[in-house]
C-alpha positions as CSV (number, residue, x, y, z in Angstrom):
1,M,129.3,59.3,56.5
2,S,127.7,59.6,59.4
3,D,126.4,56.6,61.6
4,M,123.5,55.1,61.8
5,I,121.1,55.3,64.5
6,C,117.5,54.2,63.3
7,Y,118.3,51.0,60.3
8,C,114.4,50.5,60.4
9,F,113.8,54.1,58.8
10,S,117.7,55.2,58.1
11,Y,117.9,57.8,60.5
12,T,121.7,58.5,61.0
13,E,123.5,61.0,63.7
14,Q,123.8,63.7,61.1
15,D,119.7,63.4,60.9
16,I,119.6,63.7,64.4
17,V,121.7,67.3,64.8
18,D,119.8,68.3,61.8
19,D,116.7,67.7,63.6
20,V,118.1,69.1,66.9
21,V,119.1,72.8,64.9
22,E,115.5,72.7,62.6
23,N,113.3,72.6,65.7
24,N,115.5,75.3,67.9
25,G,116.9,72.5,70.3
26,R,114.5,69.5,70.4
27,S,114.7,66.9,68.0
28,T,111.5,65.2,66.8
29,I,113.1,62.3,65.5
30,M,111.9,59.8,68.2
31,E,108.1,60.7,68.1
32,R,108.7,59.9,64.3
33,I,110.4,56.9,65.3
34,A,107.8,55.6,68.2
35,N,104.4,56.7,66.1
36,E,105.7,54.3,63.4
37,K,106.3,51.9,65.8
38,K,103.1,51.9,66.7
39,A,101.9,51.7,63.5
40,G,103.6,48.2,63.2
41,K,106.5,49.7,60.4
42,C,109.2,48.3,62.9
43,R,111.6,46.3,60.9
44,C,114.7,46.7,63.6
45,R,115.5,42.1,63.3
46,E,115.4,42.4,59.5
47,T,117.8,46.0,59.4
48,N,119.9,46.3,62.6
49,P,122.8,44.1,62.5
50,R,121.9,43.5,66.3
51,G,118.5,42.0,65.0
52,R,117.4,44.8,67.8
């Protein structure tokens, strides 16, 4: 099982590795997270065990 990186949107370490491979060495996950946060869909306080 891969470590959870983003609890809000359920991205794992393996998701990031796969994204880098699929996008020629660049991950687009941070861009997706930023866009979701701007849209008000971040729920870190509720989903992240550390509350952030």
